[in-house]
VOGU-3710 file (C-alpha; in Angstrom, 3 decimals, decimal comma):
1> msfnidelnk> 0,011/0,022/0,004  2,827/2,403/0,878  4,328/1,919/-2,599  1,005/2,836/-4,122  0,708/5,910/-1,977  4,242/6,955/-3,038  3,233/6,582/-6,685  0,065/8,482/-6,174  1,943/11,248/-4,347  4,347/11,709/-7,276
11> kiqaesifva> 1,428/11,703/-9,683  -0,489/14,309/-7,646  2,524/16,503/-7,141  2,990/16,587/-10,936  -0,681/17,057/-11,708  -1,322/19,770/-9,058  1,355/22,170/-10,274  -1,366/24,161/-12,061  -2,881/25,188/-8,714  -0,136/27,637/-7,795
21> klldeisnvl> -0,030/29,026/-11,399  -3,838/29,432/-11,319  -3,841/31,321/-7,983  -0,937/33,482/-8,971  -2,654/34,436/-12,291  -5,814/35,428/-10,478  -3,891/37,473/-7,856  -2,894/39,745/-10,705  -6,482/41,040/-10,554  -7,725/39,980/-7,033
31> vgqrhvleri> -5,982/41,239/-3,938  -6,013/38,830/-1,003  -9,066/36,511/-0,858  -6,751/33,450/-1,303  -8,838/31,534/1,247  -11,993/32,179/-0,811  -10,298/31,266/-4,025  -8,943/27,998/-2,716  -12,414/27,118/-1,394  -14,084/27,911/-4,721
41> ligllsdghi> -11,469/25,587/-6,340  -12,151/22,850/-3,738  -15,912/23,195/-4,586  -15,139/22,823/-8,292  -12,847/19,918/-7,897  -15,178/17,944/-5,557  -18,501/18,727/-7,256  -19,729/20,855/-4,336  -21,487/24,219/-4,275  -20,571/27,280/-2,150
51> lleglpglak> -22,642/29,691/-0,068  -20,646/32,899/0,484  -21,697/35,405/3,170  -20,082/38,824/2,971  -20,717/42,523/2,839  -21,074/44,374/-0,514  -18,013/45,323/-2,456  -15,699/42,525/-1,304  -14,859/41,279/-4,891  -17,098/38,242/-4,728
61> tlavkslasa> -18,085/38,571/-8,406  -14,617/39,400/-9,476  -13,224/36,215/-7,759  -15,627/33,874/-9,567  -15,327/35,660/-12,904  -11,475/35,544/-12,722  -11,481/31,809/-11,895  -13,876/31,113/-14,818  -11,508/33,000/-17,206  -8,436/31,144/-15,876
71> iqadykriqf> -10,026/27,709/-16,487  -11,824/28,630/-19,787  -15,168/27,955/-18,218  -18,549/29,267/-19,311  -19,670/31,768/-16,558  -23,102/33,309/-15,885  -24,217/35,741/-13,139  -27,868/35,772/-11,948  -29,012/38,700/-9,873  -31,783/37,410/-7,571
81> tpdllpadiv> -34,673/39,785/-7,058  -38,170/39,351/-5,547  -39,805/39,299/-8,990  -37,585/36,545/-10,411  -39,270/33,424/-11,726  -37,944/29,778/-11,956  -38,060/30,071/-15,786  -35,675/33,081/-15,573  -33,096/30,586/-14,231  -33,713/27,208/-15,846
91> gtliynpqsg> -35,324/28,385/-19,097  -38,698/27,939/-20,714  -40,611/26,889/-23,914  -41,209/29,717/-26,446  -44,200/29,403/-28,817  -43,520/30,182/-32,463  -46,905/31,362/-34,043  -45,584/30,888/-37,612  -44,740/27,216/-37,211  -47,248/26,600/-34,466
101> sfsvkkgpvf> -44,519/24,867/-32,487  -42,470/25,371/-29,199  -38,779/25,887/-29,058  -36,577/25,593/-25,965  -34,899/28,723/-24,585  -32,246/27,571/-22,056  -31,759/29,729/-18,966  -28,465/31,032/-17,512  -28,199/27,950/-15,320  -26,618/26,170/-18,365
111> aniiladein> -23,060/27,244/-17,668  -20,032/25,769/-15,820  -19,866/28,382/-13,080  -22,978/30,235/-11,790  -22,886/33,267/-9,513  -26,296/33,434/-7,761  -25,949/36,922/-6,311  -27,995/37,683/-3,192  -29,895/34,298/-3,315  -32,005/35,210/-0,337
121> rapakvqsal> -33,740/38,144/-2,288  -35,778/35,729/-4,357  -38,811/33,748/-3,155  -38,701/30,018/-2,176  -39,975/28,822/-5,602  -36,970/30,390/-7,323  -34,451/29,258/-4,709  -35,809/25,679/-5,110  -35,486/25,795/-8,910  -31,762/26,564/-8,430
131> lesmqerqvt> -31,227/24,111/-5,662  -32,853/21,312/-7,771  -30,392/22,044/-10,584  -27,531/21,964/-8,083  -28,645/18,544/-6,692  -29,792/16,785/-9,840  -27,379/18,507/-12,299  -30,168/18,457/-14,809  -33,128/20,614/-15,788  -36,506/19,603/-17,143
141> igdttyelpr> -38,110/22,089/-19,628  -41,473/20,878/-20,930  -41,270/17,150/-21,400  -37,466/16,959/-21,995  -34,737/16,724/-19,438  -31,390/18,383/-20,186  -28,080/17,579/-18,584  -26,147/20,577/-17,181  -22,548/21,166/-18,289  -19,654/19,595/-16,395
151> pflvmatqnp> -18,013/20,757/-14,243  -20,972/22,628/-12,737  -20,537/24,962/-9,675  -22,929/27,307/-8,035  -21,631/30,001/-5,801  -24,540/31,803/-4,043  -23,956/34,937/-2,119  -25,891/36,405/0,893  -25,724/39,816/2,335  -25,682/39,396/6,163
161> ieqegtyplp> -26,682/42,974/7,059  -30,073/43,328/5,388  -33,038/41,201/6,425  -35,911/43,326/5,081  -37,349/42,063/1,777  -35,330/38,850/1,976  -36,347/35,165/1,931  -33,830/33,300/4,215  -32,820/29,877/2,815  -34,350/27,059/4,981
171> eaqvdrfmlk> -31,750/25,177/7,008  -32,476/21,932/5,100  -31,648/23,727/1,828  -28,556/25,422/3,152  -27,282/21,891/3,973  -27,057/21,245/0,203  -24,096/23,637/-0,012  -20,754/21,915/0,480  -19,093/24,937/1,960  -20,182/28,140/3,648
181> lkvsypekae> -17,546/30,925/3,531  -17,426/34,234/5,386  -15,635/37,116/3,759  -14,491/40,008/5,799  -12,927/43,412/4,968  -9,329/43,470/3,612  -6,359/44,463/5,771  -5,173/48,113/5,562  -2,134/47,200/3,431  -4,342/45,190/1,132
191> ekiilekmtq> -6,838/48,003/0,765  -4,072/50,327/-0,529  -3,095/47,764/-3,190  -6,804/47,487/-4,145  -6,925/51,299/-4,517  -3,840/51,196/-6,841  -5,024/48,222/-8,920  -8,696/49,171/-9,333  -8,121/52,745/-10,336  -6,263/51,636/-13,433
201> pipkinsiis> -7,382/49,316/-16,337  -7,862/45,857/-14,934  -5,421/43,355/-16,541  -6,797/40,452/-18,617  -6,774/36,991/-16,970  -4,900/34,423/-19,051  -6,167/30,874/-19,373  -4,048/28,503/-17,296  -5,921/25,196/-17,694  -8,894/23,823/-19,683
211> lqdvqkakel> -12,094/22,127/-18,520  -10,582/18,851/-19,568  -7,680/19,405/-17,101  -10,224/20,138/-14,362  -12,004/16,897/-15,206  -8,740/14,976/-15,147  -7,863/16,513/-11,769  -11,266/15,525/-10,343  -10,737/11,904/-11,381  -7,295/11,893/-9,689
221> iqqiyvddkv> -8,730/13,405/-6,520  -11,119/10,443/-6,158  -8,004/8,172/-5,755  -6,643/10,109/-2,812  -6,065/7,708/0,095  -8,028/7,996/3,332  -6,785/5,954/6,189  -9,281/4,225/8,485  -8,040/6,320/11,446  -8,710/9,499/9,514
231> knyivdivfa> -12,196/8,140/8,489  -12,872/7,496/12,246  -11,689/10,988/13,021  -14,181/12,510/10,514  -17,034/10,409/11,946  -16,083/11,356/15,454  -16,161/15,079/14,656  -19,671/14,873/13,189  -20,933/12,553/15,964  -19,499/15,038/18,548
241> srkpeeyglk> -21,832/17,649/17,164  -24,763/15,327/17,799  -23,770/13,665/21,075  -21,061/15,917/22,579  -21,462/14,328/26,017  -19,917/11,110/24,591  -16,699/12,978/23,750  -16,286/14,673/27,048  -17,956/17,790/25,821  -20,954/17,994/28,184
251> elknliaigg> -20,916/21,739/28,131  -21,937/21,670/24,459  -25,077/19,542/24,954  -27,366/22,574/25,631  -25,516/24,785/23,072  -26,228/22,712/20,007  -29,769/22,571/18,614  -29,000/20,412/15,581  -25,752/18,590/14,819  -24,099/17,764/11,472
261> spratinltl> -26,029/15,646/8,935  -24,534/12,680/7,044  -23,823/15,225/4,310  -21,357/16,748/6,793  -19,377/13,464/6,964  -19,383/13,032/3,134  -18,413/16,607/2,438  -15,683/16,716/5,075  -14,128/13,761/3,247  -14,543/15,133/-0,289
271> aakayaflqg> -13,383/18,589/0,654  -10,363/17,227/2,551  -9,391/15,164/-0,510  -9,517/18,274/-2,761  -7,568/20,240/-0,084  -4,936/17,523/0,018  -4,666/17,817/-3,840  -4,172/21,627/-3,534  -1,230/20,763/-1,195  0,180/18,276/-3,686
281> rgyiipedik> -0,517/15,267/-1,452  -1,873/11,840/-2,223  -3,447/11,221/1,233  -5,486/13,099/3,867  -4,041/14,051/7,227  -6,056/15,252/10,295  -4,806/18,819/9,634  -6,684/18,839/6,311  -9,905/18,108/8,203  -9,262/20,983/10,607
291> aigydvlrhr> -8,325/23,380/7,694  -11,610/22,716/5,800  -13,791/21,768/8,753  -15,097/25,193/9,674  -16,315/25,853/6,077  -18,033/22,451/5,870  -19,634/22,541/9,323  -20,551/26,067/10,140  -23,910/26,013/8,365  -24,720/22,426/9,448
301> imvsyeaead> -24,386/22,888/13,231  -27,313/24,958/14,492  -26,737/26,700/17,848  -29,466/26,820/20,538  -31,058/30,019/22,020  -28,824/29,374/25,026  -25,673/29,679/22,900  -26,962/32,780/21,176  -27,626/34,276/24,603  -23,977/33,547/25,450
311> alnsdniidk> -22,959/35,224/22,142  -21,637/31,951/20,831  -21,911/30,998/17,117  -21,281/27,757/15,273  -17,564/28,566/14,741  -17,122/28,744/18,500  -18,799/25,286/18,821  -16,600/23,855/16,080  -13,538/25,171/17,973  -14,599/23,291/21,010
321> ifggvevp> -15,285/20,094/19,068  -11,851/20,141/17,356  -10,332/20,754/20,792  -12,207/17,865/22,405  -12,071/15,133/19,790  -8,855/13,044/19,940  -6,643/13,485/16,836  -5,377/10,181/15,454
//
């Protein structure tokens, strides 16, 4: 087995060289945000979707658009508004009076990378249409079902400061996103670089890899080795969010309303595999789980009223879980 892992390591080190080149190319346009870019790449390479929470003007659109240009992907942006209809996303049948027949007009969801801007501004029916596309990776228009392009990534954004006129995503639907990212303001030094870059013509992003290269990387990531001890560690982390008292974390029992679902276990493993690939490694280590764990778990662990009264959020709970569960 060790020989196979050595071989896989060499293969992944060779195949993951593009990651650094890709991130460097995007950094010509985007200042900072490396954490966000890496997570978008993880979502793309592990067939997951991303929910991004951040204030306006933090380059969310620029990040996704730049990545799409660098990997030669088809990119569409959908601005969610209260009057949006499901057909505006997935498409519809158009009647032709001359021929007396219907033709299919495909919606913007037929792209490799979708930016669903301010997803909580559209009603539940529209949100469900997008979430169905994310889950099934296909769309039915009339009587015909159409496969969506591969790879297919949805990055949905939410503005955390405005609640009026919004339709919050139900918890069960939020669970469908592999990762939830939080974006904060840049550092002072970064803000100055942003000022200098964004007050001049923005440089063009060069293509670094093709969609075929992305598909090849995805197939290689599936081969990344996960030891039984690491699998047990992943399961323990998720179970500690459901039954903390069994892991010596009695103080969390009344702070957690709902623990991580089985999707948390699956997505921790898939995201850790992609993260290991980004590091040029053919196997997962516990540090990979910790590195990606907050983004996978923060929208899956629901805190109780008691925790909110103590000003604790899900990130604080995850801190305690990682501190309490034994590392293999």
